C-alpha positions in Angstrom: -17.1 1.7 -40.1 -20.0 0.1 -38.2 -17.6 -1.6 -35.8 -15.9 1.7 -35.0 -19.3 3.4 -34.3 -20.3 0.5 -32.1 -17.1 0.9 -30.0 -18.0 4.5 -29.4 -21.5 3.7 -28.1 -22.2 3.8 -24.3 -22.2 0.5 -22.6 -26.0 0.6 -22.2 -26.6 0.7 -25.9 -23.8 -1.9 -26.6 -25.6 -4.4 -24.4 -29.0 -3.5 -25.8 -27.9 -4.0 -29.4 -26.1 -7.2 -28.6 -29.1 -8.7 -26.8 -31.5 -7.5 -29.6 -29.3 -9.2 -32.3 -29.2 -12.4 -30.3 -33.0 -12.3 -29.9 -33.5 -11.6 -33.6 -31.3 -14.5 -34.6 -33.3 -16.7 -32.1 -36.6 -15.6 -33.6 -35.4 -16.2 -37.2 -34.2 -19.6 -36.3 -37.6 -20.5 -34.8 -39.4 -19.1 -37.8 -37.3 -20.9 -40.4 -37.5 -24.1 -38.4 -41.3 -24.0 -38.2 -41.6 -23.0 -41.8 -39.4 -25.9 -42.8 -41.5 -28.3 -40.7 -44.8 -27.1 -42.2 -43.4 -27.2 -45.8 -42.1 -30.7 -45.2 -45.4 -31.9 -43.8 -47.4 -30.4 -46.6 -45.1 -31.9 -49.3 -45.3 -35.3 -47.8 -49.1 -35.3 -47.5 -49.5 -33.8 -51.0 -47.5 -36.6 -52.5 -49.2 -39.2 -50.4 -52.8 -38.1 -50.6 -52.5 -35.9 -53.8 -53.7 -32.8 -51.8 -54.1 -29.5 -53.6 -52.0 -27.0 -51.6 -54.0 -24.0 -53.0 -56.6 -24.7 -50.3 -54.0 -23.7 -47.8 -53.3 -20.4 -49.5 -55.1 -18.3 -46.9 -53.4 -20.2 -44.1 -50.0 -19.5 -45.6 -50.8 -15.8 -46.0 -52.0 -15.6 -42.4 -48.9 -17.5 -41.3 -46.7 -15.0 -43.2 -48.5 -12.1 -41.5 -48.1 -13.8 -38.2 -44.3 -14.2 -38.8 -44.0 -10.5 -39.7 -46.0 -9.3 -36.7 -44.1 -11.7 -34.4 -40.8 -10.5 -35.7 -41.6 -6.8 -35.2 -43.0 -7.5 -31.7 -39.9 -9.6 -31.0 -37.6 -6.8 -32.0 -39.5 -4.3 -29.9 -39.6 -6.6 -26.9 -35.9 -7.4 -27.3 -34.9 -3.7 -27.5 -37.0 -3.0 -24.4 -35.7 -6.0 -22.6 -32.1 -5.2 -23.5 -32.5 -1.7 -22.1 -34.0 -3.1 -18.9 -31.3 -5.8 -18.6 -28.6 -3.3 -19.3 -29.8 -0.9 -16.6 -30.0 -3.7 -14.1 -26.5 -5.0 -14.9 -24.9 -1.5 -15.1 -26.6 -0.2 -11.9 -23.6 -1.1 -9.8 -21.2 0.2 -12.5 -23.0 3.5 -12.4 -22.7 3.6 -8.6 -19.0 3.0 -9.0 -18.7 5.7 -11.7 -20.6 8.2 -9.6 -18.5 7.5 -6.5 -15.3 7.9 -8.6 -16.6 11.2 -9.9 -17.4 12.4 -6.4 -13.9 11.5 -5.2 -12.4 13.4 -8.2 -14.6 16.5 -7.8 -14.6 16.7 -4.0 -11.2 15.3 -3.3 -12.7 13.2 -0.5 -11.0 9.8 -0.2 -13.5 8.4 2.4 -16.2 7.8 -0.2 -17.1 4.1 -0.8 -19.4 2.2 -3.1 -22.5 0.8 -1.4 -22.4 -3.0 -1.5 -25.6 -5.2 -1.3 -25.4 -7.9 1.4 -27.1 -10.6 -0.6 -25.4 -10.2 -4.0 -22.1 -11.9 -4.7 -21.8 -11.4 -8.5 -18.9 -9.9 -10.4 -20.2 -6.3 -10.0 -20.3 -6.8 -6.3 -16.7 -8.1 -6.3 -15.7 -5.1 -8.4 -17.2 -2.8 -5.8 -15.4 -4.7 -3.0 -12.1 -4.4 -4.8 -12.6 -0.7 -5.4 -13.5 -0.1 -1.7 -10.4 -2.1 -0.6 -8.3 -0.1 -3.1 -9.6 3.2 -1.7 -8.9 2.2 1.8 -5.3 1.5 0.9 -5.1 4.8 -0.9 -6.6 6.7 1.9 -4.4 5.0 4.5 -1.3 5.7 2.3 -2.4 9.3 1.8 -2.9 9.8 5.6 0.4 8.3 6.4 2.2 10.5 3.9 0.3 13.5 5.2 1.3 12.7 8.8 4.9 12.1 7.5 5.0 15.6 5.9 3.5 17.2 9.0 6.0 15.5 11.3 8.9 16.3 9.1 7.8 19.9 8.9 7.6 20.0 12.7 11.1 18.4 13.0 12.6 20.8 10.6 10.8 23.9 12.0 12.2 23.4 15.6 16.0 23.6 14.8 15.4 26.4 12.2 13.5 28.4 14.8 16.3 28.0 17.3 18.9 29.0 14.8 16.9 32.0 13.7 16.4 33.0 17.3 20.2 32.9 18.1 21.1 34.8 14.9 18.5 37.5 15.8 20.1 37.7 19.2 23.5 38.1 17.7 22.3 40.6 15.2 20.8 42.8 17.9 23.5 42.9 20.6 24.9 39.4 21.2 27.9 39.7 18.8 29.4 42.2 21.3 29.2 39.7 24.2 31.8 37.0 23.8 29.9 34.6 26.1 26.7 35.0 24.3 28.4 34.8 20.9 30.1 31.5 21.8 27.0 30.0 23.3 24.8 31.0 20.2 27.4 29.8 17.7 27.7 26.4 19.6 23.9 26.0 19.8 23.4 27.0 16.1 26.1 24.5 15.0 24.4 21.7 17.1 21.1 22.5 15.4 22.6 22.5 12.0 24.1 19.1 12.7 20.6 18.0 13.8 19.1 19.3 10.6 21.8 17.4 8.5 21.1 14.2 10.5 17.3 14.6 10.0 17.6 15.3 6.3 19.9 12.3 5.7 17.4 10.1 7.5 14.6 11.5 5.4 16.6 10.8 2.2 17.3 7.2 3.5 13.6 6.7 4.0 12.7 8.0 0.6 15.3 5.7 -1.1 13.9 2.7 0.8 10.3 3.6 0.0 11.2 3.7 -3.7 13.2 0.5 -3.5 11.6 -2.1 -5.9 14.1 -4.9 -5.7 15.3 -6.9 -2.7 18.8 -6.3 -1.5 21.6 -8.9 -1.0 25.1 -8.9 0.2 27.7 -10.3 2.6 29.9 -8.7 5.2 32.7 -9.6 7.7 30.9 -9.4 11.1 34.0 -8.7 13.3 35.2 -5.9 10.9 31.8 -4.1 11.0 31.2 -4.6 14.7 34.7 -3.3 15.6 34.2 -0.1 13.6 30.8 0.5 15.3 32.1 -0.2 18.8 35.1 2.1 18.3 32.8 5.0 17.4 30.5 4.4 20.4 33.4 4.2 22.8 34.5 7.6 21.8 31.0 9.1 22.3 29.8 6.9 25.2 32.9 5.5 27.0 30.8 4.6 30.1 28.8 1.9 28.3 30.0 -1.7 28.2 29.0 -3.4 25.0 29.6 -7.2 25.2 29.7 -9.1 21.9 29.1 -12.8 21.3 30.1 -13.9 17.8 29.3 -17.6 18.3 31.8 -18.6 15.6 29.9 -16.5 13.0 32.3 -14.8 10.6 30.0 -13.5 7.9 26.5 -12.0 7.9 24.2 -11.9 4.8 24.0 -8.1 4.5 26.1 -5.4 2.9 28.6 -4.0 5.4 27.3 -0.4 5.2 23.7 -1.6 5.9 24.8 -3.9 8.7 26.7 -1.0 10.2 23.8 1.3 9.9 21.4 -1.1 11.5 23.8 -1.9 14.4 24.3 1.8 15.0 20.5 2.3 15.1 19.8 -0.5 17.6 22.8 0.2 19.9 22.1 3.9 19.8 18.5 3.1 20.8 19.7 0.9 23.6 21.9 3.7 24.9 19.1 6.3 24.8 16.8 4.1 26.8 19.3 2.7 29.2 19.1 3.2 32.9 21.8 2.9 35.6 22.9 -0.4 34.2 25.3 0.5 31.3 25.7 -3.1 30.0 24.5 -3.9 26.5 24.8 -7.3 24.8 25.2 -7.9 21.1 24.7 -11.5 20.2 25.1 -13.2 16.8 23.6 -16.6 16.1 23.2 -19.0 13.2 20.8 -21.9 12.7 21.1 -23.7 9.3 20.7 -20.8 6.8 19.1 -18.5 9.2 21.3 -15.7 10.5 20.4 -13.4 13.5 21.7 -10.9 15.9 20.1 -9.3 18.9 20.8 -6.2 20.9 19.9 -6.5 24.6 19.8 -3.6 27.1 18.8 -3.4 30.8 17.1 0.0 30.4 13.6 1.4 31.1 11.9 -1.0 28.7 8.9 -0.5 26.6 5.2 -0.9 27.4 3.1 -3.4 25.4 0.9 -0.8 23.7 4.1 1.1 22.5 5.9 -1.9 21.0 3.6 -2.1 17.9 4.2 1.6 17.2 8.0 1.6 17.6 8.7 1.4 13.9 6.3 4.1 12.8 7.9 7.2 11.4 8.7 9.9 14.0 7.2 7.9 16.8 8.8 8.3 20.2 8.2 6.3 23.3 9.4 9.1 25.5 9.2 12.6 24.1 11.1 14.3 26.9 14.0 11.8 26.7 14.2 12.1 22.9 14.3 15.9 23.0 17.4 15.6 25.2 19.1 13.0 23.2 18.3 14.5 19.8 16.2 11.5 18.5 13.8 12.2 15.7 11.9 8.9 15.6 13.2 7.8 12.2 16.0 5.4 13.2 13.9 2.3 13.9 11.8 2.9 10.8 14.9 3.0 8.7 16.2 -0.1 10.4 12.9 -2.0 9.7 12.9 -0.9 6.0 16.5 -2.1 5.6 15.9 -5.5 7.2 12.7 -6.0 5.1 14.7 -5.1 2.0 16.9 -8.2 2.7 13.8 -10.3 3.3 14.3 -10.3 7.0 12.2 -9.5 10.1 12.6 -7.7 13.4 11.2 -9.0 16.7 11.0 -7.0 19.9 10.7 -8.3 23.4 10.6 -5.8 26.3 9.5 -5.4 29.9 9.1 -2.1 31.6 11.9 -1.5 34.1 13.9 -4.5 33.0 15.0 -3.7 29.5 14.5 -4.6 25.8 15.7 -7.1 23.2 15.7 -6.3 19.5 16.2 -9.3 17.3 17.0 -9.3 13.6 16.6 -12.5 11.5 17.6 -13.0 7.9 17.6 -16.2 5.9 20.3 -16.6 3.4 
């Protein structure tokens, strides 16, 4: 019963009661020890010198009163000291609690706990961990917010175009065959764009929720031949040179390898220049497998390389609007490679081209 009530008490009173009990035990130990010493001394001297202990009656009574007064004062001091100590120790915890309540009530993720420069105790570490956690939460929230905004923007554009053409057809365009054909063609293209974007968003969502690493194996030539055949139909003017270097298998599921190759080759084509040559080179060193896609296109500036894999990021907005890119391809590629424990390295020079290199250790 008492234990349950103690558990329900605020931390301030828990610490106060605990410190008081410790102090009382300490006082009692001193009192009993001193009393034992006095009694032992008197008994020894009584036996030795035949002293009548009644002469010390007043002293014993005074000693008893002193013990009582000291005990009461000790309890009062211990309670007061416990409260003071509790408040000092719980000061930082109270700051943390107040900050959390402000974040909850105001919905503001930029709130942080004030950290003293000189203190490096456990409470300070708790504040530092909380601030670090809130920075991660705020960063994640802002990224998701930007992602939703960008996704909304990407979805809004094709929907607006489709609505515009349907309104045109509804008013008078259906009676004009040329306008009808043009509107239907444009609407179908925008529908395809929507399907492509939604599929990419679904891929990103699946990869974001992926908790386990991926593994697999695929026949390199089989996957590459399938990818190249598709690109030759769509972009016959491009010459994609492949170097297998006696590599027959790659440590990645064939569907994922195909998806990544499509992303990087498609990116190379989008940013190509007059030179239509693209190299696809596979290599192996011990248990480390790699491939790289090399183009001779417009290249990428140094300040843009670090942003390439951000969702919806585009190096050249005007070029992407013409080619239909939505800035998700490279993000998906990086997520897939990371899921296999691999890394992507980019080397580029403006006006000379870019090299995207994928490395995976088996």
